[in-house]
TIDRENGU-68688 format. One line per 10 residues: their letters; for each residue x, y negated, z negated of C-alpha. Coordinates in Angstrom, 3 decimals. Layout:
N
a> X Y Z; ...;
END
This chain:
278
mfsyttdtns> 138.576 -116.121 -120.544; 138.556 -114.751 -117.002; 140.789 -113.120 -114.398; 141.383 -113.781 -110.708; 143.587 -112.901 -107.749; 145.060 -115.050 -104.983; 145.756 -112.039 -102.775; 144.145 -112.867 -99.404; 144.016 -109.164 -98.578; 141.701 -108.514 -101.508;
edcniikpin> 137.934 -108.892 -101.276; 138.092 -110.496 -104.722; 140.441 -113.250 -103.588; 139.756 -116.504 -105.465; 136.754 -114.985 -107.237; 136.602 -115.624 -110.968; 135.784 -112.477 -112.950; 134.856 -112.557 -116.627; 137.002 -110.454 -118.945; 135.154 -107.291 -119.912;
kknvkqailg> 135.653 -107.797 -123.627; 133.625 -105.459 -125.774; 133.020 -106.943 -129.188; 133.347 -103.730 -131.163; 132.159 -103.962 -134.742; 135.014 -104.744 -137.084; 135.581 -105.670 -140.703; 138.004 -108.079 -142.326; 138.836 -106.729 -145.758; 140.196 -108.908 -148.554;
irpcdsasfg> 139.506 -112.327 -147.056; 139.592 -115.053 -149.695; 136.423 -117.062 -150.455; 138.039 -120.300 -149.235; 138.681 -118.643 -145.859; 135.138 -117.326 -145.559; 133.745 -120.751 -146.473; 135.645 -122.183 -143.515; 133.467 -120.319 -140.999; 130.487 -122.510 -141.820;
iveknfdtee> 132.647 -125.531 -141.030; 134.129 -124.140 -137.823; 130.730 -122.890 -136.635; 129.565 -126.483 -136.197; 132.112 -126.844 -133.403; 131.554 -123.554 -131.578; 127.859 -122.812 -132.096; 125.718 -125.908 -131.649; 122.489 -126.803 -129.875; 124.497 -128.607 -127.183;
ykdpfwinsy> 127.246 -126.022 -126.736; 127.644 -122.351 -127.563; 131.052 -120.748 -127.197; 130.458 -117.065 -126.352; 134.038 -116.026 -127.191; 133.788 -117.310 -130.755; 130.134 -116.432 -131.361; 130.334 -112.836 -130.113; 133.466 -112.096 -132.113; 131.998 -113.688 -135.232;
kattfiglac> 128.745 -111.736 -134.994; 130.622 -108.453 -134.543; 132.629 -108.979 -137.730; 131.786 -108.031 -141.302; 133.557 -110.155 -143.883; 134.500 -108.415 -147.118; 135.963 -110.973 -149.484; 138.202 -110.656 -152.514; 137.532 -113.036 -155.401; 140.504 -115.099 -156.495;
dnpdstcfct> 141.365 -114.544 -160.182; 144.587 -116.580 -160.167; 144.316 -119.704 -157.999; 147.529 -121.438 -156.983; 148.519 -124.768 -158.515; 147.784 -126.485 -155.175; 144.252 -125.091 -154.869; 141.449 -127.647 -155.121; 138.595 -125.544 -153.717; 136.116 -126.380 -156.468;
tansgpfdek> 136.065 -130.027 -155.331; 135.991 -129.094 -151.629; 132.645 -127.259 -151.550; 134.183 -123.851 -152.208; 135.527 -121.882 -155.174; 137.476 -118.763 -156.213; 134.273 -116.711 -156.339; 132.428 -118.560 -153.543; 130.067 -116.350 -151.524; 129.527 -118.527 -148.431;
gldillitsg> 130.261 -116.691 -145.192; 130.756 -113.319 -146.887; 128.884 -110.062 -146.461; 130.443 -108.475 -149.548; 132.415 -110.062 -152.382; 134.856 -107.770 -154.174; 135.731 -108.556 -157.785; 138.614 -106.854 -159.572; 137.600 -104.687 -162.505; 140.581 -102.997 -164.088;
dsfigkilte> 142.056 -100.612 -161.524; 138.956 -100.751 -159.293; 136.590 -103.256 -157.700; 132.988 -104.247 -158.105; 131.378 -105.143 -154.801; 128.596 -107.695 -154.651; 126.588 -107.003 -151.486; 125.310 -110.257 -149.988; 123.888 -109.447 -146.522; 122.483 -106.641 -144.388;
kgeeaakiag> 125.873 -106.305 -142.700; 127.334 -105.862 -146.155; 124.860 -103.105 -146.978; 125.707 -101.306 -143.734; 129.446 -101.570 -144.426; 129.020 -100.208 -147.971; 127.076 -97.203 -146.645; 129.667 -96.494 -143.942; 132.470 -96.693 -146.521; 130.549 -94.385 -148.843;
wtteapansv> 130.698 -96.816 -151.743; 128.460 -96.146 -154.690; 125.675 -98.691 -155.052; 125.315 -98.199 -158.791; 126.530 -101.265 -160.684; 128.512 -100.708 -163.903; 126.844 -101.725 -167.152; 127.253 -105.423 -168.045; 128.853 -106.111 -164.644; 126.849 -109.311 -164.061;
saiekqkkea> 128.007 -110.950 -167.290; 131.581 -109.703 -166.745; 131.697 -111.213 -163.246; 130.348 -114.525 -164.480; 133.016 -114.603 -167.179; 135.763 -113.881 -164.646; 134.400 -116.586 -162.363; 134.494 -119.228 -165.112; 138.016 -118.183 -166.123; 139.237 -118.459 -162.513;
eskisssist> 137.625 -121.876 -162.055; 139.182 -123.111 -165.297; 142.655 -122.362 -163.896; 142.173 -124.862 -161.057; 143.884 -128.037 -162.212; 143.916 -129.869 -158.886; 141.044 -131.902 -157.453; 140.091 -134.470 -154.834; 137.412 -137.157 -154.540; 135.837 -138.039 -151.197;
dkiknkdtle> 132.700 -139.850 -152.322; 133.854 -143.275 -151.073; 135.361 -142.115 -147.768; 132.039 -141.305 -146.129; 130.772 -144.860 -146.675; 133.942 -146.608 -145.530; 134.161 -148.280 -142.147; 135.866 -145.898 -139.721; 137.894 -148.579 -137.968; 139.015 -150.006 -141.286;
lynasfweee> 140.514 -146.652 -142.249; 141.861 -146.121 -138.743; 143.711 -149.445 -138.783; 144.896 -149.135 -142.393; 148.508 -150.064 -143.093; 149.474 -146.910 -144.976; 149.573 -144.436 -142.058; 153.127 -145.135 -140.908; 154.494 -144.749 -144.417; 152.559 -141.521 -145.067;
afacincgtc> 153.675 -140.076 -141.722; 157.340 -141.047 -142.121; 158.525 -137.619 -143.316; 156.436 -135.567 -140.869; 158.427 -133.498 -138.352; 155.386 -132.473 -136.263; 156.065 -128.760 -136.841; 152.348 -127.895 -136.824; 152.596 -125.641 -139.886; 149.643 -127.413 -141.521;
ayvcptcwcf> 147.428 -126.612 -138.535; 148.470 -122.971 -138.228; 147.759 -122.183 -141.897; 144.528 -124.200 -142.043; 141.346 -122.072 -141.865; 139.323 -125.002 -140.489; 141.622 -126.074 -137.632; 140.195 -125.174 -134.236; 142.372 -126.941 -131.629; 143.368 -124.860 -128.615;
diqdeisdkk> 144.938 -125.210 -125.194; 143.889 -123.494 -121.954; 146.573 -122.016 -119.715; 146.891 -119.725 -116.719; 149.272 -116.776 -116.835; 150.117 -115.422 -113.385; 152.073 -112.328 -112.371; 152.592 -111.920 -108.623; 149.114 -112.721 -107.257; 147.075 -111.742 -110.300;
girmrnwdsc> 146.228 -114.193 -113.017; 144.249 -114.718 -116.195; 143.065 -117.892 -117.853; 143.445 -117.793 -121.610; 143.070 -119.950 -124.686; 146.101 -120.482 -126.898; 146.237 -121.765 -130.458; 147.380 -125.375 -130.475; 147.714 -128.336 -132.810; 146.882 -132.021 -132.637;
mfplftlhgs> 150.201 -132.571 -134.429; 152.177 -131.737 -131.292; 153.233 -134.609 -128.957; 152.094 -132.717 -125.851; 148.588 -132.027 -127.176; 147.128 -135.285 -125.854; 149.449 -135.791 -122.888; 147.372 -136.698 -119.803; 148.112 -135.521 -116.292; 148.892 -139.154 -115.465;
ghnprdlkyq> 151.748 -139.110 -117.957; 149.907 -141.345 -120.432; 149.719 -140.131 -124.024; 147.175 -141.939 -126.241; 148.840 -140.479 -129.359; 152.499 -140.639 -128.441; 153.636 -141.898 -131.857; 154.016 -139.609 -134.859; 151.896 -141.664 -137.248; 149.016 -141.586 -134.746;
rvrqrfmhkl> 149.014 -137.784 -134.816; 149.201 -137.630 -138.598; 146.367 -140.156 -138.789; 144.291 -138.040 -136.402; 144.670 -134.939 -138.546; 143.590 -136.537 -141.807; 140.928 -138.776 -140.289; 139.381 -135.718 -138.632; 139.470 -133.636 -141.807; 138.226 -136.288 -144.196;
kyyqdkyksg> 136.327 -138.908 -142.163; 135.363 -138.013 -138.581; 133.858 -134.657 -139.576; 131.783 -136.294 -142.316; 130.586 -138.993 -139.946; 129.529 -136.504 -137.286; 127.992 -133.645 -139.256; 126.972 -135.273 -142.555; 127.937 -132.083 -144.391; 131.078 -132.799 -146.353;
iqcvgcgrci> 134.726 -132.719 -145.349; 136.472 -130.378 -142.929; 138.489 -128.770 -145.705; 137.907 -125.920 -148.176; 140.697 -126.805 -150.603; 142.849 -123.717 -150.032; 146.012 -125.789 -150.549; 148.083 -123.879 -147.984; 149.084 -126.990 -146.059; 150.464 -128.429 -149.304;
rlcpvnidir> 152.410 -125.288 -150.265; 153.896 -124.723 -146.831; 154.617 -128.236 -145.553; 158.437 -128.421 -145.246; 158.446 -132.163 -146.048; 155.844 -132.136 -148.857; 153.054 -134.107 -147.210; 150.057 -133.673 -149.508; 146.458 -133.928 -148.303; 145.365 -134.676 -151.881;
sicdimns> 147.520 -137.809 -152.042; 146.312 -139.037 -148.665; 142.726 -138.323 -149.678; 143.225 -140.439 -152.809; 144.524 -143.334 -150.706; 141.639 -143.081 -148.248; 139.124 -142.845 -151.077; 140.500 -145.740 -153.111;
END
């Protein structure tokens, strides 16, 4: 975020200097549609009328997102009921679709057009490509057997859900490893730390998780979420309730299913969503 020195012999002593970070144009190739859909969710936290985060915004604007459609969704994927899908185009500049041993690229934005020209890709679409892509899309969507319902959650009283009796039972198995947060494309929690060597230092942001006991530890020693079930409740309330209440634009989840596949104790966001929505 910035650098500084505490060397009293330096004219820059105790002067904060911004990091000279050049946001060189870059491309992310092969990003899945569920991941690209997450940027619209995350953007509401980092690019708002009240607050604009230059680190996130500048990096995002310098990036071209070239997605790869998902022909074989995993059994834990529920993207089609989480405002996404295996061929979803939100957040993408180009969507690549497999076609035999090659790809068909659907150019979606000006950044996508520029990237296609730089890569030297032909802009001539194969015959019947539109109908072929639509067929592939329907086949991919038909393979998704998992779903969630959130229609009742948004109208439920927040404190009623917060004080519900099921949280301790649902959190019982959790080991607070943070895996769910690190694989989630819509998690944005971070910590701010100073790293100092001799008399030179930098302030940086580190990836963090609300599932960790130290995340909410105050300087006074008080921790408002010192119990495990409180942290588990925070995660799911934020994803499925708080975000809806604040932004009125659906849940903070794209249905990628990674947290389900990778949780070492099999905590399932779909099951918790069903309980909250009942």
